[in-house]
C-alpha positions in Angstrom: 75.4 69.8 146.1 72.3 71.6 147.4 71.8 73.4 144.1 72.2 70.3 142.0 69.8 68.3 144.2 67.2 71.1 144.3 67.4 71.6 140.5 68.9 75.1 140.8 72.3 74.7 139.1 72.7 78.5 138.5 70.6 79.6 141.5 67.3 79.5 139.6 64.8 76.7 139.3 65.4 74.4 136.3 62.5 74.3 133.9 62.1 70.5 133.8 62.7 68.6 137.1 61.5 65.2 135.7 63.8 65.2 132.7 66.7 66.4 134.8 66.2 63.5 137.1 65.4 60.8 134.5 68.1 61.4 131.9 71.0 60.2 134.0 69.0 57.1 135.0 68.2 55.8 131.5 71.1 53.3 131.8 69.1 51.7 134.6 65.9 51.7 132.6 67.7 49.8 129.8 69.6 47.3 132.0 66.8 46.5 134.4 63.8 47.1 132.2 62.2 49.6 134.6 59.9 52.6 134.3 59.5 54.4 137.6 59.8 57.8 139.2 63.6 57.8 138.7 63.5 57.0 135.0 60.3 58.6 133.7 59.3 62.1 132.8 55.6 61.3 133.5 54.5 63.5 136.5 51.5 61.3 137.1 53.6 58.1 137.3 56.0 59.9 139.8 53.1 60.9 142.0 51.6 57.4 142.0 55.0 55.9 142.7 55.6 58.1 145.7 52.1 57.4 147.0 52.6 53.6 146.6 56.0 53.5 148.2 55.0 55.6 151.2 51.9 53.5 151.7 53.9 50.3 151.7 56.4 51.7 154.2 53.7 52.9 156.5 52.0 49.5 156.3 55.3 47.7 157.1 55.8 49.8 160.2 52.1 49.8 161.1 51.8 53.6 161.1 48.2 54.5 161.0 48.2 58.2 161.8 49.3 60.8 159.3 50.1 63.6 161.7 53.4 62.2 162.8 52.3 61.4 166.3 53.0 57.6 166.0 56.3 56.0 165.1 54.6 52.7 164.4 55.0 49.1 165.4 58.2 47.5 164.1 57.6 44.0 165.2 56.7 42.8 161.7 60.0 44.1 160.1 62.0 42.9 163.1 60.6 39.3 162.8 61.0 39.3 159.1 64.7 40.2 159.4 65.3 37.6 162.1 63.5 34.9 160.2 65.4 35.7 157.0 68.8 35.6 158.8 68.0 32.3 160.4 66.9 30.8 157.1 70.1 31.8 155.4 72.2 30.4 158.3 70.3 27.1 158.4 70.8 26.7 154.6 74.5 27.6 154.5 77.6 25.6 155.0 80.1 26.3 157.8 81.9 28.9 155.7 79.5 31.8 155.2 79.8 34.7 152.7 78.8 37.8 154.6 77.9 39.8 151.5 75.5 37.0 150.5 73.9 36.9 154.0 73.3 40.7 153.9 72.0 40.6 150.4 69.6 37.8 151.3 68.2 39.4 154.4 67.9 42.9 152.9 66.3 41.5 149.7 63.9 39.1 151.4 62.7 41.8 153.9 62.2 44.2 150.9 60.2 41.6 149.0 58.1 40.9 152.0 56.8 44.4 152.5 56.8 45.6 148.8 54.7 42.8 147.3 51.5 41.5 148.7 51.9 37.9 147.6 55.6 37.6 148.3 55.3 36.1 151.7 53.1 33.3 150.3 55.2 32.9 147.2 58.5 32.6 149.1 57.2 29.5 151.0 58.2 27.4 148.0 61.3 25.3 148.5 63.2 26.7 145.5 62.8 30.3 146.6 65.9 30.3 148.7 68.1 29.9 145.6 65.9 32.3 143.7 66.4 35.0 146.3 70.2 34.4 146.3 70.3 34.6 142.6 68.3 37.8 142.4 70.5 39.5 144.9 73.7 38.5 143.2 72.4 39.3 139.7 71.1 42.7 140.6 74.6 43.6 141.9 76.2 42.3 138.7 73.8 44.2 136.5 74.2 47.4 138.6 78.0 47.3 138.0 77.4 46.5 134.3 75.1 49.5 133.9 78.0 51.8 134.3 79.8 50.4 131.3 79.4 51.4 127.7 76.1 50.4 126.0 77.8 47.6 124.0 79.2 46.1 127.3 75.8 45.9 129.1 73.5 43.0 129.3 70.1 43.1 127.7 67.1 42.9 130.0 65.2 40.8 127.5 68.0 38.2 127.8 67.8 37.9 131.6 65.3 35.0 131.5 66.6 33.3 134.6 66.2 36.5 136.5 62.7 37.0 135.2 61.8 33.5 136.3 63.2 34.1 139.8 61.3 37.4 140.1 58.0 35.8 139.2 58.7 33.0 141.6 59.2 35.2 144.7 56.5 37.8 144.0 53.6 36.0 142.4 51.3 33.1 143.3 49.0 31.1 141.1 45.5 30.7 142.5 43.2 27.9 141.3 39.5 28.8 141.1 37.2 25.9 140.7 33.8 26.4 139.1 30.8 26.9 141.4 28.9 24.1 139.8 30.7 20.9 138.7 29.6 21.0 135.1 31.1 18.3 132.9 33.7 19.8 130.6 34.1 23.0 132.7 37.7 24.3 133.2 39.5 25.2 136.4 40.7 28.8 136.2 44.2 29.6 137.1 45.1 33.2 137.9 48.5 34.8 138.9 49.3 37.9 140.8 48.1 40.9 138.7 50.1 43.9 137.7 53.5 42.2 138.1 55.5 41.3 135.0 59.3 41.7 134.6 58.8 42.1 130.8 56.4 45.1 131.1 58.4 48.2 132.2 55.6 49.7 134.3 54.8 46.3 135.9 58.3 45.2 136.5 58.9 44.3 140.2 62.3 46.0 139.8 60.6 49.3 139.8 60.2 49.0 143.6 62.9 46.5 144.4 65.8 48.3 142.9 65.6 51.6 145.0 64.7 49.6 148.1 67.4 47.0 147.9 70.4 47.7 145.7 71.9 50.7 147.5 70.7 49.8 151.0 72.4 46.3 151.3 75.8 47.8 150.9 75.2 50.3 153.7 73.9 47.5 155.9 77.0 45.3 155.2 79.4 48.2 155.9 77.6 48.8 159.2 77.9 45.1 160.2 81.6 45.1 159.3 82.3 48.3 161.4 80.3 47.2 164.4 81.2 43.5 164.5 84.5 43.1 162.8 86.4 46.4 163.1 85.1 48.5 165.9 86.9 48.0 169.2 88.6 44.8 168.1 91.6 45.6 170.3 89.4 45.6 173.4 87.7 42.4 172.3 91.0 40.6 171.8 92.3 41.8 175.2 89.2 41.0 177.2 87.9 37.5 176.7 84.7 36.0 178.2 85.2 33.3 180.7 85.5 29.7 179.7 84.6 29.6 176.0 87.4 31.9 174.7 85.1 33.9 172.6 85.3 37.8 172.4 82.9 39.6 174.6 80.2 41.8 173.2 81.3 45.3 172.4 79.3 48.3 173.5 78.0 49.0 170.0 77.0 45.3 169.6 75.2 45.6 172.9 73.3 48.7 171.9 72.0 47.1 168.7 71.2 43.9 170.5 69.1 45.7 173.1 67.4 47.8 170.4 66.5 44.6 168.4 65.2 43.0 171.6 63.2 46.1 172.5 61.4 46.1 169.1 59.5 43.0 170.2 57.3 45.5 172.2 54.7 47.2 169.9 55.3 50.5 171.8 59.0 50.5 171.5 59.4 53.2 168.8 56.8 55.4 170.5 58.9 55.0 173.7 61.9 56.3 171.8 64.0 53.2 172.1 65.9 54.2 169.0 67.3 57.2 171.0 67.9 55.3 174.3 71.4 56.2 175.5 74.0 53.7 176.6 76.2 54.4 179.6 78.5 56.5 177.4 75.6 58.3 175.8 75.6 56.4 172.4 72.2 55.5 170.9 71.1 53.1 168.1 70.3 56.2 166.1 73.9 57.3 166.4 75.2 54.0 165.0 72.8 54.2 162.1 73.6 57.9 161.3 77.3 57.2 161.4 76.9 54.2 159.0 74.9 56.4 156.7 77.4 59.3 157.0 80.4 57.1 156.2 78.6 54.8 153.7 75.7 56.8 152.2 73.3 54.5 150.2 73.3 57.0 147.3 76.9 58.0 147.0 76.2 60.5 144.2 73.0 62.1 142.9 73.0 62.8 139.2 71.1 65.5 137.3 71.1 66.7 133.7 70.9 70.4 133.0 70.7 71.7 129.4 72.2 68.5 128.1 75.1 68.4 130.6 75.3 65.9 133.4 76.2 67.1 136.9 76.5 65.2 140.1 76.3 66.0 143.8 79.0 64.0 145.6 77.1 63.0 148.8 79.9 60.7 150.0 82.5 63.5 149.7 80.3 65.9 151.6 79.6 63.3 154.4 83.3 62.7 154.7 84.2 66.4 155.0 85.1 68.1 158.3 81.6 69.4 158.5 80.3 66.0 159.8 83.5 64.0 160.0 85.6 66.5 162.1 89.3 65.6 162.2 88.8 61.9 161.5 86.1 61.7 158.7 87.1 58.2 157.6 86.7 56.7 161.0 83.5 54.9 162.1 82.8 56.7 165.4 79.1 57.0 166.4 79.8 59.0 169.5 80.7 62.0 167.3 76.9 62.5 166.9 76.7 63.5 170.6 78.4 66.7 169.6 76.6 67.4 166.3 73.5 69.5 167.0 73.5 68.5 170.7 70.4 70.6 171.4 68.4 68.2 169.3 69.3 65.3 171.6 67.6 67.0 174.6 
């Protein structure tokens, strides 16, 4: 895995990193109409893409320093996630689709920090349905991209998706003339540099790597923490009066973490690593979710015309990290993995 990821299939550096990375991803370029660091051999484009994404992440977490001394202020992302969740719940019927909820929240939060005009654009009433459609259609196209070329959808034909992307990422600004001259026209301008039909300007360039693989990991974590972990104890110990299951330890850890993030200094105070009574931290829960359900299950490379893949999921589920129960979601295992780093 290490040799494939580091472009050293035979122990020596491969001569063309960009081509090795981009060739296996051409299916995504075709299905989603993208041209980004994962699909292009252009070194300049890759550098610009990395710089742009890092800048947006730093802005979203309000990290000003570049020396690593600050862990940022996460209130903005926290509130964005809470608001998105509440919006979905308020617009849904009594029967809720968990996958749709996770897709909606992950997608809307991603849109909010990736695109400058998205917050304003998503105030329109029809954007709730647009966001749901984008999330669902991305998932469908992602699955289709693994089919033979003849069985894949054409990006040019995805007109409804193009319309939805424009609706949630762009705004139209009306500029009136300074002087009211008879016959003068009011100028309408839309958000520049975003166009689903222009590969380098396609919002999917940023949205796809931020959203598509992450929402699945988020959903799996929710399922493990809320619906599978410690169910026996929840069924046995009921809260008084209302007959509802009490909060499990893992749910409590994440609830306290979410509440703590309302403090701008929470991350600098290491709330992510605050231990529960049994020593488990929010970081342990996240690491266990990423171990068992890595966002990128496999990393593909092309060397001398031959495709190779690093099976990240298989590695994560080996005895190296998973010990004797690699398929079990057990965050406490991280207390015994590199314990010195916890001190």
